[in-house]
C-alpha positions in Angstrom: 34.1 24.0 -69.8 36.0 24.5 -67.0 34.2 24.7 -64.2 36.0 26.3 -60.9 35.6 25.7 -57.3 37.6 27.8 -55.2 39.0 26.2 -52.1 36.8 28.7 -49.3 33.5 26.8 -51.0 34.8 23.5 -50.2 33.0 21.7 -47.4 35.0 21.6 -44.1 34.7 19.2 -41.2 37.4 19.1 -38.1 37.0 17.9 -34.9 39.7 17.3 -32.0 42.4 15.2 -34.1 41.2 16.2 -37.9 40.4 18.7 -40.4 39.1 17.8 -43.6 38.2 19.2 -46.6 35.4 17.3 -48.9 35.2 17.8 -52.7 32.2 15.5 -53.0 29.6 13.8 -50.9 30.9 12.2 -47.9 29.9 11.0 -44.4 27.6 13.6 -43.1 28.1 15.9 -45.6 25.5 15.3 -48.8 24.7 17.4 -52.1 22.8 15.2 -54.7 24.4 17.5 -56.9 27.8 16.7 -55.8 28.2 13.1 -55.2 31.0 13.0 -57.6 32.9 13.1 -61.4 33.0 10.5 -63.7 34.6 7.6 -61.5 36.4 10.2 -59.1 34.0 9.5 -56.1 35.8 11.0 -53.1 38.5 13.7 -52.7 39.9 14.5 -49.3 42.2 16.6 -48.4 43.1 15.7 -44.7 45.5 16.7 -41.6 45.6 14.1 -39.4 47.1 15.9 -35.3 49.7 13.5 -34.1 49.4 10.4 -32.4 45.4 10.4 -34.2 43.8 8.6 -36.7 40.8 6.9 -38.9 39.8 4.0 -36.2 39.1 0.9 -38.2 36.4 0.6 -41.2 35.3 -1.1 -44.0 35.6 -0.1 -47.7 34.7 -2.7 -50.8 34.6 -2.0 -54.4 36.6 0.8 -54.2 40.1 1.9 -55.8 41.7 4.3 -52.8 44.7 6.4 -53.9 46.3 8.1 -50.8 49.2 10.3 -51.5 51.2 11.9 -48.4 52.2 15.4 -48.6 54.0 16.3 -45.6 54.7 13.5 -42.5 53.5 10.0 -42.2 50.9 7.8 -42.1 50.4 4.2 -40.7 47.8 1.5 -42.1 46.7 -1.9 -40.6 44.3 -4.3 -42.4 42.1 -7.5 -41.9 44.4 -9.5 -43.5 47.4 -8.8 -41.1 49.0 -5.8 -43.4 51.1 -3.1 -41.8 53.0 -0.5 -43.1 53.5 3.2 -43.2 53.2 5.7 -45.8 55.8 8.8 -46.0 55.8 12.4 -47.8 56.1 11.9 -51.8 54.5 8.2 -51.2 51.7 6.7 -53.2 49.5 3.7 -52.0 46.8 2.0 -53.7 44.4 0.1 -51.9 42.0 -2.1 -53.6 39.3 -2.7 -51.3 37.9 -5.3 -54.2 35.4 -7.8 -52.4 36.0 -5.9 -49.1 38.5 -5.0 -46.4 38.8 -3.5 -43.0 41.7 -1.0 -42.0 42.7 1.7 -40.5 45.1 4.8 -40.7 47.0 6.6 -37.8 49.4 9.6 -37.7 52.4 7.4 -35.4 54.3 11.4 -34.9 54.2 12.6 -31.1 54.5 16.2 -32.5 53.9 16.6 -36.5 50.6 16.2 -38.5 50.0 14.3 -41.3 48.7 16.1 -44.4 47.5 13.8 -47.4 45.2 13.5 -50.0 42.9 10.5 -50.2 41.3 9.7 -53.6 38.4 7.3 -54.7 37.8 5.4 -57.8 35.3 3.7 -58.6 36.7 0.6 -60.1 35.7 -0.8 -63.9 36.5 -4.5 -62.3 34.0 -5.8 -59.4 34.6 -8.9 -57.1 38.7 -8.3 -57.0 40.4 -9.7 -54.4 41.9 -6.6 -51.6 45.4 -6.2 -52.8 47.9 -3.1 -51.6 50.5 -1.2 -53.9 53.0 1.8 -52.7 55.7 3.8 -54.1 57.8 6.9 -53.4 58.4 9.5 -55.7 60.8 12.2 -55.0 61.0 16.0 -55.3 62.9 15.5 -58.2 60.7 13.6 -60.5 57.9 15.6 -59.9 59.5 19.0 -60.4 58.6 20.5 -63.6 56.8 18.0 -64.9 53.7 16.1 -64.8 54.9 12.7 -63.3 52.4 10.0 -63.8 52.1 8.3 -59.8 49.0 5.8 -60.1 47.4 4.9 -63.7 45.1 2.0 -65.5 47.2 2.2 -68.1 51.0 1.0 -68.7 52.9 3.6 -67.3 56.8 2.8 -66.2 56.3 3.8 -62.4 53.0 4.4 -61.2 50.9 1.9 -59.7 48.2 0.0 -60.9 44.3 1.3 -60.7 41.7 -1.1 -61.5 40.2 1.8 -63.9 40.9 3.7 -66.9 42.2 6.5 -64.6 45.4 8.3 -64.5 46.9 10.7 -61.6 50.0 13.2 -61.9 51.5 15.4 -59.5 53.8 18.0 -60.1 55.7 20.9 -58.4 56.2 24.3 -60.8 58.7 26.7 -60.3 57.6 30.5 -60.9 58.4 30.7 -64.7 57.4 26.9 -65.3 55.1 25.7 -68.2 53.4 22.4 -68.5 50.6 21.0 -70.7 48.5 17.7 -71.0 46.4 16.8 -73.8 42.8 15.3 -73.3 41.5 12.7 -75.9 38.2 13.1 -77.1 35.3 12.2 -74.7 37.6 12.7 -71.6 37.3 15.0 -68.5 40.0 16.3 -66.2 40.2 17.0 -62.4 42.7 19.0 -60.9 43.2 20.2 -57.7 46.0 23.2 -56.5 47.6 22.0 -52.9 49.4 25.3 -52.4 50.7 28.3 -55.2 49.2 29.9 -57.5 49.0 29.4 -61.5 47.1 30.1 -64.7 45.3 27.6 -66.9 44.6 28.0 -70.7 45.8 31.5 -70.3 42.0 32.7 -68.7 41.4 30.5 -65.5 43.7 31.1 -62.1 44.0 28.7 -59.9 45.2 28.9 -56.2 46.0 26.8 -53.1 42.9 24.8 -52.4 41.2 25.7 -55.7 39.7 23.0 -57.9 38.4 22.3 -61.6 36.5 20.4 -63.3 36.9 19.9 -66.6 34.8 18.8 -69.6 35.2 19.1 -73.5 38.4 20.5 -73.7 41.4 19.1 -75.7 44.4 20.7 -74.1 45.2 21.8 -70.5 48.4 24.5 -70.4 49.7 25.4 -66.9 52.0 28.3 -65.8 52.8 28.8 -62.5 53.0 32.8 -61.2 54.6 31.1 -58.0 56.0 27.8 -56.8 52.8 25.7 -56.5 51.9 21.7 -56.3 48.8 20.2 -58.5 47.3 16.9 -58.8 45.7 16.2 -62.2 43.4 13.4 -62.6 42.7 12.1 -66.4 39.3 10.4 -66.3 36.6 8.9 -68.6 
């Protein structure tokens, strides 16, 4: 079963510094029928204006994966950690027993575009921690590249959940496939472009697909496309 939600159907919130699409219930947006998909609790598509950002706030018992698409994001946390996440980088923050942090666009003239995904961890009461890695455009070209995973996948950041996040940049004519084991589900988000899935569904920039009871996903790009795929329990 493939449930497609078009980009214009997502909940949109904007203020003087943030423009964001929330795929699931978040903050003031609450829909009891849309609070998550398996362990995926949050999927936010954020654009933050220069010199602005998220003030200090708290998290606990959550795996937070940040993938920067354009620009640069600075973070600070209650452990004293300070760092920046650039375009193509993925950061995993284990909130565990509790952490306070802020996220900020340090640029004076360029917005930052990022995706933030929250997974409910399989293990509770972990100490707060970070891991961050850079993934090049060449590494994700024409292939589903694992960038975060709970299994032993070379090069991916570690998440404390039986899930894997893949990213891919597909050129027109590219085709890639992903097999789903029995009982697994998948979540697909198209950052931009257009592609077909399983020969029957067309997805464009901003679209998402929530997939259950399928054994294989076949993607065929009709234009240059960037996608994010989550393989979930």
